[in-house]
PyMOL Python script that loads the backbone (N, CA, C, O; Angstrom):
from pymol import cmd

cmd.read_pdbstr("""\
ATOM      1  N   UNK A   1      24.783 -27.094  20.425  1.00  0.00           N
ATOM      2  CA  UNK A   1      26.072 -26.547  20.051  1.00  0.00           C
ATOM      3  C   UNK A   1      26.205 -26.446  18.535  1.00  0.00           C
ATOM      4  O   UNK A   1      26.677 -25.428  18.028  1.00  0.00           O
ATOM      5  N   UNK A   2      25.805 -27.460  17.817  1.00  0.00           N
ATOM      6  CA  UNK A   2      25.907 -27.444  16.366  1.00  0.00           C
ATOM      7  C   UNK A   2      25.084 -26.307  15.774  1.00  0.00           C
ATOM      8  O   UNK A   2      25.531 -25.630  14.848  1.00  0.00           O
ATOM      9  N   UNK A   3      23.877 -26.097  16.309  1.00  0.00           N
ATOM     10  CA  UNK A   3      23.021 -25.025  15.820  1.00  0.00           C
ATOM     11  C   UNK A   3      23.701 -23.664  16.000  1.00  0.00           C
ATOM     12  O   UNK A   3      23.701 -22.835  15.089  1.00  0.00           O
ATOM     13  N   UNK A   4      24.264 -23.450  17.155  1.00  0.00           N
ATOM     14  CA  UNK A   4      24.953 -22.184  17.419  1.00  0.00           C
ATOM     15  C   UNK A   4      26.097 -21.985  16.431  1.00  0.00           C
ATOM     16  O   UNK A   4      26.272 -20.894  15.888  1.00  0.00           O
ATOM     17  N   UNK A   5      26.869 -23.033  16.201  1.00  0.00           N
ATOM     18  CA  UNK A   5      27.997 -22.933  15.275  1.00  0.00           C
ATOM     19  C   UNK A   5      27.531 -22.648  13.854  1.00  0.00           C
ATOM     20  O   UNK A   5      28.171 -21.881  13.134  1.00  0.00           O
ATOM     21  N   UNK A   6      26.434 -23.253  13.449  1.00  0.00           N
ATOM     22  CA  UNK A   6      25.940 -23.067  12.078  1.00  0.00           C
ATOM     23  C   UNK A   6      25.337 -21.692  11.855  1.00  0.00           C
ATOM     24  O   UNK A   6      25.363 -21.180  10.736  1.00  0.00           O
ATOM     25  N   UNK A   7      24.786 -21.077  12.920  1.00  0.00           N
ATOM     26  CA  UNK A   7      24.121 -19.787  12.780  1.00  0.00           C
ATOM     27  C   UNK A   7      25.027 -18.601  13.092  1.00  0.00           C
ATOM     28  O   UNK A   7      24.769 -17.486  12.636  1.00  0.00           O
ATOM     29  N   UNK A   8      26.063 -18.829  13.850  1.00  0.00           N
ATOM     30  CA  UNK A   8      26.959 -17.744  14.257  1.00  0.00           C
ATOM     31  C   UNK A   8      27.827 -17.276  13.094  1.00  0.00           C
ATOM     32  O   UNK A   8      28.422 -18.078  12.374  1.00  0.00           O
ATOM     33  N   UNK A   9      27.883 -15.960  12.931  1.00  0.00           N
ATOM     34  CA  UNK A   9      28.720 -15.380  11.885  1.00  0.00           C
ATOM     35  C   UNK A   9      28.083 -15.362  10.505  1.00  0.00           C
ATOM     36  O   UNK A   9      28.656 -14.805   9.568  1.00  0.00           O
ATOM     37  N   UNK A  10      26.914 -15.958  10.367  1.00  0.00           N
ATOM     38  CA  UNK A  10      26.221 -16.013   9.076  1.00  0.00           C
ATOM     39  C   UNK A  10      25.291 -14.805   8.967  1.00  0.00           C
ATOM     40  O   UNK A  10      24.566 -14.493   9.911  1.00  0.00           O
ATOM     41  N   UNK A  11      25.309 -14.138   7.841  1.00  0.00           N
ATOM     42  CA  UNK A  11      24.416 -13.004   7.628  1.00  0.00           C
ATOM     43  C   UNK A  11      24.723 -11.839   8.538  1.00  0.00           C
ATOM     44  O   UNK A  11      23.802 -11.195   9.039  1.00  0.00           O
ATOM     45  N   UNK A  12      25.974 -11.553   8.765  1.00  0.00           N
ATOM     46  CA  UNK A  12      26.381 -10.484   9.680  1.00  0.00           C
ATOM     47  C   UNK A  12      25.863  -9.136   9.207  1.00  0.00           C
ATOM     48  O   UNK A  12      25.980  -8.793   8.031  1.00  0.00           O
ATOM     49  N   UNK A  13      25.290  -8.374  10.132  1.00  0.00           N
ATOM     50  CA  UNK A  13      24.813  -7.014   9.864  1.00  0.00           C
ATOM     51  C   UNK A  13      25.143  -6.172  11.079  1.00  0.00           C
ATOM     52  O   UNK A  13      24.524  -6.323  12.132  1.00  0.00           O
ATOM     53  N   UNK A  14      26.110  -5.293  10.939  1.00  0.00           N
ATOM     54  CA  UNK A  14      26.520  -4.462  12.078  1.00  0.00           C
ATOM     55  C   UNK A  14      25.394  -3.527  12.489  1.00  0.00           C
ATOM     56  O   UNK A  14      24.463  -3.269  11.727  1.00  0.00           O
ATOM     57  N   UNK A  15      25.505  -3.033  13.700  1.00  0.00           N
ATOM     58  CA  UNK A  15      24.520  -2.060  14.209  1.00  0.00           C
ATOM     59  C   UNK A  15      24.472  -0.839  13.297  1.00  0.00           C
ATOM     60  O   UNK A  15      23.394  -0.356  12.951  1.00  0.00           O
ATOM     61  N   UNK A  16      25.624  -0.354  12.918  1.00  0.00           N
ATOM     62  CA  UNK A  16      25.704   0.840  12.077  1.00  0.00           C
ATOM     63  C   UNK A  16      25.030   0.613  10.724  1.00  0.00           C
ATOM     64  O   UNK A  16      24.285   1.469  10.247  1.00  0.00           O
ATOM     65  N   UNK A  17      25.293  -0.545  10.107  1.00  0.00           N
ATOM     66  CA  UNK A  17      24.678  -0.849   8.812  1.00  0.00           C
ATOM     67  C   UNK A  17      23.168  -1.056   8.951  1.00  0.00           C
ATOM     68  O   UNK A  17      22.400  -0.666   8.071  1.00  0.00           O
ATOM     69  N   UNK A  18      22.752  -1.666  10.048  1.00  0.00           N
ATOM     70  CA  UNK A  18      21.320  -1.873  10.259  1.00  0.00           C
ATOM     71  C   UNK A  18      20.595  -0.531  10.333  1.00  0.00           C
ATOM     72  O   UNK A  18      19.510  -0.376   9.773  1.00  0.00           O
ATOM     73  N   UNK A  19      21.189   0.430  11.018  1.00  0.00           N
ATOM     74  CA  UNK A  19      20.593   1.768  11.122  1.00  0.00           C
ATOM     75  C   UNK A  19      20.657   2.468   9.766  1.00  0.00           C
ATOM     76  O   UNK A  19      19.663   3.035   9.313  1.00  0.00           O
ATOM     77  N   UNK A  20      21.801   2.433   9.130  1.00  0.00           N
ATOM     78  CA  UNK A  20      22.004   3.133   7.854  1.00  0.00           C
ATOM     79  C   UNK A  20      21.092   2.587   6.757  1.00  0.00           C
ATOM     80  O   UNK A  20      20.578   3.352   5.940  1.00  0.00           O
ATOM     81  N   UNK A  21      20.890   1.277   6.735  1.00  0.00           N
ATOM     82  CA  UNK A  21      20.080   0.651   5.689  1.00  0.00           C
ATOM     83  C   UNK A  21      18.592   0.596   6.032  1.00  0.00           C
ATOM     84  O   UNK A  21      17.777   0.172   5.213  1.00  0.00           O
ATOM     85  N   UNK A  22      18.245   1.022   7.234  1.00  0.00           N
ATOM     86  CA  UNK A  22      16.837   1.040   7.633  1.00  0.00           C
ATOM     87  C   UNK A  22      16.271  -0.344   7.910  1.00  0.00           C
ATOM     88  O   UNK A  22      15.098  -0.602   7.642  1.00  0.00           O
ATOM     89  N   UNK A  23      17.091  -1.227   8.440  1.00  0.00           N
ATOM     90  CA  UNK A  23      16.618  -2.575   8.775  1.00  0.00           C
ATOM     91  C   UNK A  23      15.497  -2.482   9.806  1.00  0.00           C
ATOM     92  O   UNK A  23      15.488  -1.585  10.649  1.00  0.00           O
ATOM     93  N   UNK A  24      14.564  -3.407   9.731  1.00  0.00           N
ATOM     94  CA  UNK A  24      13.433  -3.436  10.653  1.00  0.00           C
ATOM     95  C   UNK A  24      13.253  -4.845  11.203  1.00  0.00           C
ATOM     96  O   UNK A  24      13.882  -5.797  10.742  1.00  0.00           O
ATOM     97  N   UNK A  25      12.378  -4.953  12.202  1.00  0.00           N
ATOM     98  CA  UNK A  25      12.009  -6.256  12.747  1.00  0.00           C
ATOM     99  C   UNK A  25      13.172  -6.959  13.420  1.00  0.00           C
ATOM    100  O   UNK A  25      14.109  -6.314  13.892  1.00  0.00           O
ATOM    101  N   UNK A  26      13.111  -8.288  13.464  1.00  0.00           N
ATOM    102  CA  UNK A  26      14.155  -9.067  14.134  1.00  0.00           C
ATOM    103  C   UNK A  26      15.540  -8.850  13.530  1.00  0.00           C
ATOM    104  O   UNK A  26      16.543  -8.967  14.233  1.00  0.00           O
ATOM    105  N   UNK A  27      15.605  -8.541  12.259  1.00  0.00           N
ATOM    106  CA  UNK A  27      16.905  -8.276  11.636  1.00  0.00           C
ATOM    107  C   UNK A  27      17.562  -7.079  12.300  1.00  0.00           C
ATOM    108  O   UNK A  27      18.745  -7.132  12.637  1.00  0.00           O
ATOM    109  N   UNK A  28      16.815  -6.000  12.492  1.00  0.00           N
ATOM    110  CA  UNK A  28      17.364  -4.811  13.149  1.00  0.00           C
ATOM    111  C   UNK A  28      17.642  -5.092  14.620  1.00  0.00           C
ATOM    112  O   UNK A  28      18.705  -4.746  15.136  1.00  0.00           O
ATOM    113  N   UNK A  29      16.682  -5.720  15.290  1.00  0.00           N
ATOM    114  CA  UNK A  29      16.833  -5.940  16.731  1.00  0.00           C
ATOM    115  C   UNK A  29      17.971  -6.903  17.058  1.00  0.00           C
ATOM    116  O   UNK A  29      18.526  -6.841  18.155  1.00  0.00           O
ATOM    117  N   UNK A  30      18.330  -7.793  16.129  1.00  0.00           N
ATOM    118  CA  UNK A  30      19.474  -8.687  16.342  1.00  0.00           C
ATOM    119  C   UNK A  30      20.791  -7.955  16.141  1.00  0.00           C
ATOM    120  O   UNK A  30      21.857  -8.493  16.440  1.00  0.00           O
ATOM    121  N   UNK A  31      20.721  -6.732  15.634  1.00  0.00           N
ATOM    122  CA  UNK A  31      21.895  -5.861  15.519  1.00  0.00           C
ATOM    123  C   UNK A  31      21.812  -4.733  16.538  1.00  0.00           C
ATOM    124  O   UNK A  31      22.380  -3.658  16.346  1.00  0.00           O
ATOM    125  N   UNK A  32      21.094  -4.998  17.622  1.00  0.00           N
ATOM    126  CA  UNK A  32      20.970  -4.091  18.764  1.00  0.00           C
ATOM    127  C   UNK A  32      20.320  -2.751  18.424  1.00  0.00           C
ATOM    128  O   UNK A  32      20.689  -1.719  18.983  1.00  0.00           O
ATOM    129  N   UNK A  33      19.348  -2.769  17.500  1.00  0.00           N
ATOM    130  CA  UNK A  33      18.549  -1.583  17.205  1.00  0.00           C
ATOM    131  C   UNK A  33      17.243  -1.749  17.971  1.00  0.00           C
ATOM    132  O   UNK A  33      16.400  -2.565  17.598  1.00  0.00           O
ATOM    133  N   UNK A  34      17.077  -0.982  19.032  1.00  0.00           N
ATOM    134  CA  UNK A  34      15.905  -1.133  19.904  1.00  0.00           C
ATOM    135  C   UNK A  34      14.751  -0.317  19.331  1.00  0.00           C
ATOM    136  O   UNK A  34      14.430   0.769  19.813  1.00  0.00           O
ATOM    137  N   UNK A  35      14.137  -0.873  18.287  1.00  0.00           N
ATOM    138  CA  UNK A  35      13.037  -0.202  17.604  1.00  0.00           C
ATOM    139  C   UNK A  35      11.947  -1.234  17.328  1.00  0.00           C
ATOM    140  O   UNK A  35      12.199  -2.293  16.754  1.00  0.00           O
ATOM    141  N   UNK A  36      10.723  -0.895  17.755  1.00  0.00           N
ATOM    142  CA  UNK A  36       9.580  -1.780  17.530  1.00  0.00           C
ATOM    143  C   UNK A  36       8.351  -0.900  17.362  1.00  0.00           C
ATOM    144  O   UNK A  36       7.983  -0.157  18.272  1.00  0.00           O
ATOM    145  N   UNK A  37       7.728  -0.984  16.220  1.00  0.00           N
ATOM    146  CA  UNK A  37       6.571  -0.139  15.907  1.00  0.00           C
ATOM    147  C   UNK A  37       5.455  -0.318  16.928  1.00  0.00           C
ATOM    148  O   UNK A  37       4.679   0.606  17.170  1.00  0.00           O
ATOM    149  N   UNK A  38       5.372  -1.507  17.530  1.00  0.00           N
ATOM    150  CA  UNK A  38       4.338  -1.742  18.540  1.00  0.00           C
ATOM    151  C   UNK A  38       4.540  -0.863  19.768  1.00  0.00           C
ATOM    152  O   UNK A  38       3.586  -0.590  20.497  1.00  0.00           O
ATOM    153  N   UNK A  39       5.779  -0.414  20.004  1.00  0.00           N
ATOM    154  CA  UNK A  39       6.087   0.488  21.124  1.00  0.00           C
ATOM    155  C   UNK A  39       6.042   1.950  20.684  1.00  0.00           C
ATOM    156  O   UNK A  39       5.463   2.787  21.377  1.00  0.00           O
ATOM    157  N   UNK A  40       6.651   2.263  19.533  1.00  0.00           N
ATOM    158  CA  UNK A  40       6.752   3.659  19.107  1.00  0.00           C
ATOM    159  C   UNK A  40       5.448   4.217  18.553  1.00  0.00           C
ATOM    160  O   UNK A  40       5.185   5.412  18.680  1.00  0.00           O
ATOM    161  N   UNK A  41       4.637   3.373  17.946  1.00  0.00           N
ATOM    162  CA  UNK A  41       3.357   3.800  17.380  1.00  0.00           C
ATOM    163  C   UNK A  41       2.350   2.661  17.554  1.00  0.00           C
ATOM    164  O   UNK A  41       1.944   2.028  16.579  1.00  0.00           O
ATOM    165  N   UNK A  42       1.945   2.405  18.821  1.00  0.00           N
ATOM    166  CA  UNK A  42       1.125   1.225  19.100  1.00  0.00           C
ATOM    167  C   UNK A  42      -0.205   1.225  18.346  1.00  0.00           C
ATOM    168  O   UNK A  42      -0.874   2.250  18.216  1.00  0.00           O
ATOM    169  N   UNK A  43      -0.550   0.077  17.871  1.00  0.00           N
ATOM    170  CA  UNK A  43      -1.822  -0.138  17.187  1.00  0.00           C
ATOM    171  C   UNK A  43      -2.546  -1.275  17.891  1.00  0.00           C
ATOM    172  O   UNK A  43      -1.964  -1.976  18.719  1.00  0.00           O
ATOM    173  N   UNK A  44      -3.817  -1.451  17.557  1.00  0.00           N
ATOM    174  CA  UNK A  44      -4.644  -2.489  18.184  1.00  0.00           C
ATOM    175  C   UNK A  44      -4.543  -2.338  19.710  1.00  0.00           C
ATOM    176  O   UNK A  44      -4.734  -1.241  20.235  1.00  0.00           O
ATOM    177  N   UNK A  45      -4.248  -3.418  20.412  1.00  0.00           N
ATOM    178  CA  UNK A  45      -4.232  -3.382  21.876  1.00  0.00           C
ATOM    179  C   UNK A  45      -2.824  -3.212  22.454  1.00  0.00           C
ATOM    180  O   UNK A  45      -2.649  -3.306  23.669  1.00  0.00           O
ATOM    181  N   UNK A  46      -1.821  -2.963  21.612  1.00  0.00           N
ATOM    182  CA  UNK A  46      -0.445  -2.895  22.114  1.00  0.00           C
ATOM    183  C   UNK A  46      -0.229  -1.784  23.132  1.00  0.00           C
ATOM    184  O   UNK A  46       0.653  -1.904  23.982  1.00  0.00           O
ATOM    185  N   UNK A  47      -0.992  -0.725  23.072  1.00  0.00           N
ATOM    186  CA  UNK A  47      -0.840   0.352  24.055  1.00  0.00           C
ATOM    187  C   UNK A  47      -1.332  -0.075  25.437  1.00  0.00           C
ATOM    188  O   UNK A  47      -1.001   0.556  26.441  1.00  0.00           O
ATOM    189  N   UNK A  48      -2.120  -1.144  25.484  1.00  0.00           N
ATOM    190  CA  UNK A  48      -2.723  -1.583  26.737  1.00  0.00           C
ATOM    191  C   UNK A  48      -1.995  -2.754  27.402  1.00  0.00           C
ATOM    192  O   UNK A  48      -2.436  -3.239  28.444  1.00  0.00           O
ATOM    193  N   UNK A  49      -0.899  -3.207  26.821  1.00  0.00           N
ATOM    194  CA  UNK A  49      -0.177  -4.344  27.391  1.00  0.00           C
ATOM    195  C   UNK A  49       1.294  -3.995  27.570  1.00  0.00           C
ATOM    196  O   UNK A  49       1.840  -3.150  26.861  1.00  0.00           O
ATOM    197  N   UNK A  50       1.917  -4.658  28.525  1.00  0.00           N
ATOM    198  CA  UNK A  50       3.340  -4.464  28.786  1.00  0.00           C
ATOM    199  C   UNK A  50       4.133  -5.563  28.090  1.00  0.00           C
ATOM    200  O   UNK A  50       3.782  -6.741  28.170  1.00  0.00           O
ATOM    201  N   UNK A  51       5.190  -5.173  27.416  1.00  0.00           N
ATOM    202  CA  UNK A  51       6.093  -6.148  26.816  1.00  0.00           C
ATOM    203  C   UNK A  51       7.433  -5.469  26.579  1.00  0.00           C
ATOM    204  O   UNK A  51       7.518  -4.245  26.488  1.00  0.00           O
ATOM    205  N   UNK A  52       8.461  -6.271  26.482  1.00  0.00           N
ATOM    206  CA  UNK A  52       9.813  -5.764  26.259  1.00  0.00           C
ATOM    207  C   UNK A  52      10.174  -5.870  24.784  1.00  0.00           C
ATOM    208  O   UNK A  52       9.742  -6.792  24.093  1.00  0.00           O
ATOM    209  N   UNK A  53      10.962  -4.926  24.315  1.00  0.00           N
ATOM    210  CA  UNK A  53      11.529  -5.009  22.970  1.00  0.00           C
ATOM    211  C   UNK A  53      12.806  -5.834  23.106  1.00  0.00           C
ATOM    212  O   UNK A  53      13.749  -5.424  23.783  1.00  0.00           O
ATOM    213  N   UNK A  54      12.828  -6.985  22.467  1.00  0.00           N
ATOM    214  CA  UNK A  54      13.951  -7.905  22.588  1.00  0.00           C
ATOM    215  C   UNK A  54      15.030  -7.535  21.574  1.00  0.00           C
ATOM    216  O   UNK A  54      14.758  -7.421  20.379  1.00  0.00           O
ATOM    217  N   UNK A  55      16.251  -7.351  22.059  1.00  0.00           N
ATOM    218  CA  UNK A  55      17.383  -7.078  21.176  1.00  0.00           C
ATOM    219  C   UNK A  55      18.523  -8.042  21.494  1.00  0.00           C
ATOM    220  O   UNK A  55      18.523  -8.718  22.523  1.00  0.00           O
ATOM    221  N   UNK A  56      19.481  -8.083  20.591  1.00  0.00           N
ATOM    222  CA  UNK A  56      20.649  -8.926  20.779  1.00  0.00           C
ATOM    223  C   UNK A  56      21.829  -8.245  20.093  1.00  0.00           C
ATOM    224  O   UNK A  56      21.640  -7.383  19.234  1.00  0.00           O
ATOM    225  N   UNK A  57      23.025  -8.624  20.466  1.00  0.00           N
ATOM    226  CA  UNK A  57      24.217  -7.982  19.907  1.00  0.00           C
ATOM    227  C   UNK A  57      25.067  -8.911  19.055  1.00  0.00           C
ATOM    228  O   UNK A  57      26.196  -8.564  18.710  1.00  0.00           O
ATOM    229  N   UNK A  58      24.549 -10.086  18.709  1.00  0.00           N
ATOM    230  CA  UNK A  58      25.333 -11.002  17.881  1.00  0.00           C
ATOM    231  C   UNK A  58      25.439 -10.541  16.430  1.00  0.00           C
ATOM    232  O   UNK A  58      26.405 -10.874  15.745  1.00  0.00           O
ATOM    233  N   UNK A  59      24.455  -9.778  15.958  1.00  0.00           N
ATOM    234  CA  UNK A  59      24.470  -9.198  14.604  1.00  0.00           C
ATOM    235  C   UNK A  59      24.443 -10.241  13.487  1.00  0.00           C
ATOM    236  O   UNK A  59      24.880  -9.945  12.374  1.00  0.00           O
ATOM    237  N   UNK A  60      23.953 -11.434  13.745  1.00  0.00           N
ATOM    238  CA  UNK A  60      23.950 -12.488  12.732  1.00  0.00           C
ATOM    239  C   UNK A  60      22.681 -13.333  12.842  1.00  0.00           C
ATOM    240  O   UNK A  60      21.754 -12.981  13.572  1.00  0.00           O
ATOM    241  N   UNK A  61      22.648 -14.440  12.117  1.00  0.00           N
ATOM    242  CA  UNK A  61      21.461 -15.299  12.133  1.00  0.00           C
ATOM    243  C   UNK A  61      21.229 -15.873  13.527  1.00  0.00           C
ATOM    244  O   UNK A  61      20.082 -16.048  13.938  1.00  0.00           O
ATOM    245  N   UNK A  62      22.293 -16.165  14.252  1.00  0.00           N
ATOM    246  CA  UNK A  62      22.122 -16.636  15.622  1.00  0.00           C
ATOM    247  C   UNK A  62      21.419 -15.566  16.458  1.00  0.00           C
ATOM    248  O   UNK A  62      20.499 -15.878  17.213  1.00  0.00           O
ATOM    249  N   UNK A  63      21.841 -14.318  16.330  1.00  0.00           N
ATOM    250  CA  UNK A  63      21.192 -13.217  17.052  1.00  0.00           C
ATOM    251  C   UNK A  63      19.734 -13.079  16.673  1.00  0.00           C
ATOM    252  O   UNK A  63      18.897 -12.787  17.527  1.00  0.00           O
ATOM    253  N   UNK A  64      19.416 -13.284  15.399  1.00  0.00           N
ATOM    254  CA  UNK A  64      18.021 -13.204  14.965  1.00  0.00           C
ATOM    255  C   UNK A  64      17.200 -14.333  15.576  1.00  0.00           C
ATOM    256  O   UNK A  64      16.028 -14.153  15.905  1.00  0.00           O
ATOM    257  N   UNK A  65      17.818 -15.483  15.722  1.00  0.00           N
ATOM    258  CA  UNK A  65      17.136 -16.610  16.365  1.00  0.00           C
ATOM    259  C   UNK A  65      16.893 -16.305  17.840  1.00  0.00           C
ATOM    260  O   UNK A  65      15.821 -16.605  18.366  1.00  0.00           O
ATOM    261  N   UNK A  66      17.866 -15.718  18.501  1.00  0.00           N
ATOM    262  CA  UNK A  66      17.716 -15.322  19.903  1.00  0.00           C
ATOM    263  C   UNK A  66      16.572 -14.311  20.032  1.00  0.00           C
ATOM    264  O   UNK A  66      15.741 -14.421  20.933  1.00  0.00           O
ATOM    265  N   UNK A  67      16.535 -13.335  19.134  1.00  0.00           N
ATOM    266  CA  UNK A  67      15.479 -12.313  19.168  1.00  0.00           C
ATOM    267  C   UNK A  67      14.117 -12.954  18.953  1.00  0.00           C
ATOM    268  O   UNK A  67      13.181 -12.675  19.702  1.00  0.00           O
ATOM    269  N   UNK A  68      13.989 -13.804  17.946  1.00  0.00           N
ATOM    270  CA  UNK A  68      12.694 -14.432  17.658  1.00  0.00           C
ATOM    271  C   UNK A  68      12.229 -15.296  18.826  1.00  0.00           C
ATOM    272  O   UNK A  68      11.037 -15.327  19.131  1.00  0.00           O
ATOM    273  N   UNK A  69      13.142 -15.992  19.478  1.00  0.00           N
ATOM    274  CA  UNK A  69      12.781 -16.810  20.638  1.00  0.00           C
ATOM    275  C   UNK A  69      12.306 -15.912  21.786  1.00  0.00           C
ATOM    276  O   UNK A  69      11.302 -16.206  22.436  1.00  0.00           O
ATOM    277  N   UNK A  70      13.019 -14.834  22.027  1.00  0.00           N
ATOM    278  CA  UNK A  70      12.600 -13.885  23.061  1.00  0.00           C
ATOM    279  C   UNK A  70      11.260 -13.249  22.739  1.00  0.00           C
ATOM    280  O   UNK A  70      10.442 -13.029  23.632  1.00  0.00           O
ATOM    281  N   UNK A  71      11.031 -12.953  21.461  1.00  0.00           N
ATOM    282  CA  UNK A  71       9.747 -12.376  21.048  1.00  0.00           C
ATOM    283  C   UNK A  71       8.607 -13.370  21.233  1.00  0.00           C
ATOM    284  O   UNK A  71       7.481 -12.981  21.545  1.00  0.00           O
ATOM    285  N   UNK A  72       8.896 -14.635  21.043  1.00  0.00           N
ATOM    286  CA  UNK A  72       7.878 -15.657  21.292  1.00  0.00           C
ATOM    287  C   UNK A  72       7.462 -15.637  22.756  1.00  0.00           C
ATOM    288  O   UNK A  72       6.274 -15.729  23.065  1.00  0.00           O
ATOM    289  N   UNK A  73       8.425 -15.518  23.651  1.00  0.00           N
ATOM    290  CA  UNK A  73       8.114 -15.436  25.077  1.00  0.00           C
ATOM    291  C   UNK A  73       7.308 -14.173  25.388  1.00  0.00           C
ATOM    292  O   UNK A  73       6.393 -14.212  26.210  1.00  0.00           O
ATOM    293  N   UNK A  74       7.640 -13.059  24.742  1.00  0.00           N
ATOM    294  CA  UNK A  74       6.877 -11.830  24.938  1.00  0.00           C
ATOM    295  C   UNK A  74       5.456 -11.971  24.400  1.00  0.00           C
ATOM    296  O   UNK A  74       4.518 -11.407  24.964  1.00  0.00           O
ATOM    297  N   UNK A  75       5.297 -12.715  23.318  1.00  0.00           N
ATOM    298  CA  UNK A  75       3.953 -12.960  22.773  1.00  0.00           C
ATOM    299  C   UNK A  75       3.098 -13.705  23.781  1.00  0.00           C
ATOM    300  O   UNK A  75       1.920 -13.392  23.953  1.00  0.00           O
ATOM    301  N   UNK A  76       3.685 -14.688  24.447  1.00  0.00           N
ATOM    302  CA  UNK A  76       2.948 -15.405  25.502  1.00  0.00           C
ATOM    303  C   UNK A  76       2.555 -14.437  26.614  1.00  0.00           C
ATOM    304  O   UNK A  76       1.441 -14.499  27.135  1.00  0.00           O
ATOM    305  N   UNK A  77       3.466 -13.550  26.972  1.00  0.00           N
ATOM    306  CA  UNK A  77       3.190 -12.551  28.013  1.00  0.00           C
ATOM    307  C   UNK A  77       2.017 -11.658  27.597  1.00  0.00           C
ATOM    308  O   UNK A  77       1.129 -11.381  28.404  1.00  0.00           O
ATOM    309  N   UNK A  78       2.016 -11.215  26.354  1.00  0.00           N
ATOM    310  CA  UNK A  78       0.941 -10.363  25.837  1.00  0.00           C
ATOM    311  C   UNK A  78      -0.386 -11.108  25.867  1.00  0.00           C
ATOM    312  O   UNK A  78      -1.398 -10.559  26.303  1.00  0.00           O
ATOM    313  N   UNK A  79      -0.385 -12.341  25.411  1.00  0.00           N
ATOM    314  CA  UNK A  79      -1.616 -13.145  25.374  1.00  0.00           C
ATOM    315  C   UNK A  79      -2.188 -13.305  26.776  1.00  0.00           C
ATOM    316  O   UNK A  79      -3.394 -13.159  26.974  1.00  0.00           O
ATOM    317  N   UNK A  80      -1.329 -13.606  27.753  1.00  0.00           N
ATOM    318  CA  UNK A  80      -1.803 -13.756  29.135  1.00  0.00           C
ATOM    319  C   UNK A  80      -2.468 -12.476  29.625  1.00  0.00           C
ATOM    320  O   UNK A  80      -3.519 -12.527  30.263  1.00  0.00           O
ATOM    321  N   UNK A  81      -1.863 -11.334  29.331  1.00  0.00           N
ATOM    322  CA  UNK A  81      -2.451 -10.063  29.767  1.00  0.00           C
ATOM    323  C   UNK A  81      -3.810  -9.826  29.103  1.00  0.00           C
ATOM    324  O   UNK A  81      -4.753  -9.377  29.755  1.00  0.00           O
ATOM    325  N   UNK A  82      -3.905 -10.124  27.824  1.00  0.00           N
ATOM    326  CA  UNK A  82      -5.167  -9.905  27.119  1.00  0.00           C
ATOM    327  C   UNK A  82      -6.262 -10.842  27.624  1.00  0.00           C
ATOM    328  O   UNK A  82      -7.418 -10.437  27.744  1.00  0.00           O
ATOM    329  N   UNK A  83      -5.905 -12.080  27.916  1.00  0.00           N
ATOM    330  CA  UNK A  83      -6.888 -13.033  28.441  1.00  0.00           C
ATOM    331  C   UNK A  83      -7.385 -12.552  29.800  1.00  0.00           C
ATOM    332  O   UNK A  83      -8.578 -12.645  30.090  1.00  0.00           O
ATOM    333  N   UNK A  84      -6.485 -12.040  30.636  1.00  0.00           N
ATOM    334  CA  UNK A  84      -6.893 -11.528  31.945  1.00  0.00           C
ATOM    335  C   UNK A  84      -7.832 -10.333  31.822  1.00  0.00           C
ATOM    336  O   UNK A  84      -8.652 -10.104  32.712  1.00  0.00           O
ATOM    337  N   UNK A  85      -7.730  -9.569  30.739  1.00  0.00           N
ATOM    338  CA  UNK A  85      -8.558  -8.379  30.555  1.00  0.00           C
ATOM    339  C   UNK A  85      -9.870  -8.655  29.827  1.00  0.00           C
ATOM    340  O   UNK A  85     -10.676  -7.746  29.628  1.00  0.00           O
ATOM    341  N   UNK A  86     -10.083  -9.906  29.431  1.00  0.00           N
ATOM    342  CA  UNK A  86     -11.350 -10.223  28.759  1.00  0.00           C
ATOM    343  C   UNK A  86     -12.512  -9.973  29.707  1.00  0.00           C
ATOM    344  O   UNK A  86     -12.438 -10.323  30.885  1.00  0.00           O
ATOM    345  N   UNK A  87     -13.571  -9.376  29.211  1.00  0.00           N
ATOM    346  CA  UNK A  87     -14.729  -9.144  30.080  1.00  0.00           C
ATOM    347  C   UNK A  87     -15.417 -10.464  30.449  1.00  0.00           C
ATOM    348  O   UNK A  87     -15.325 -11.453  29.721  1.00  0.00           O
ATOM    349  N   UNK A  88     -16.095 -10.456  31.575  1.00  0.00           N
ATOM    350  CA  UNK A  88     -16.852 -11.628  32.001  1.00  0.00           C
ATOM    351  C   UNK A  88     -18.018 -11.865  31.039  1.00  0.00           C
ATOM    352  O   UNK A  88     -18.472 -10.950  30.351  1.00  0.00           O
ATOM    353  N   UNK A  89     -18.476 -13.075  31.008  1.00  0.00           N
ATOM    354  CA  UNK A  89     -19.652 -13.388  30.187  1.00  0.00           C
ATOM    355  C   UNK A  89     -19.312 -14.035  28.874  1.00  0.00           C
ATOM    356  O   UNK A  89     -18.161 -14.365  28.591  1.00  0.00           O
ATOM    357  N   UNK A  90     -20.325 -14.204  28.094  1.00  0.00           N
ATOM    358  CA  UNK A  90     -20.222 -14.894  26.811  1.00  0.00           C
ATOM    359  C   UNK A  90     -19.545 -14.018  25.768  1.00  0.00           C
ATOM    360  O   UNK A  90     -19.852 -12.832  25.648  1.00  0.00           O
ATOM    361  N   UNK A  91     -18.637 -14.597  25.027  1.00  0.00           N
ATOM    362  CA  UNK A  91     -17.997 -13.884  23.930  1.00  0.00           C
ATOM    363  C   UNK A  91     -18.849 -13.976  22.690  1.00  0.00           C
ATOM    364  O   UNK A  91     -19.432 -15.022  22.406  1.00  0.00           O
ATOM    365  N   UNK A  92     -18.924 -12.904  21.960  1.00  0.00           N
ATOM    366  CA  UNK A  92     -19.767 -12.924  20.755  1.00  0.00           C
ATOM    367  C   UNK A  92     -18.955 -12.640  19.531  1.00  0.00           C
ATOM    368  O   UNK A  92     -19.494 -12.615  18.425  1.00  0.00           O
TER     369      UNK A  92
END
""", "prot")
cmd.dss("prot")
cmd.show_as("cartoon", "prot")
cmd.util.cbc("prot")
cmd.orient("prot")
């Protein structure tokens, strides 16, 4: 509860300002901007794995924390998929 109170309302960035100022990453996604370069222009193996773009509508540091936590869970999901796709045999 204390963490939520300390993070809520701090660093507020509205959805409109996030779009207008060109915010990216968790800062943008915590202001409900559903934009992730890994989806729009996938690089490396991102085109070969399924993951969700995590957004939140709190528009503050608490929302950014929610986004980062959700992204951590998506990272685990990505890792599991990549491990399942590893070829059999010795890695070099």
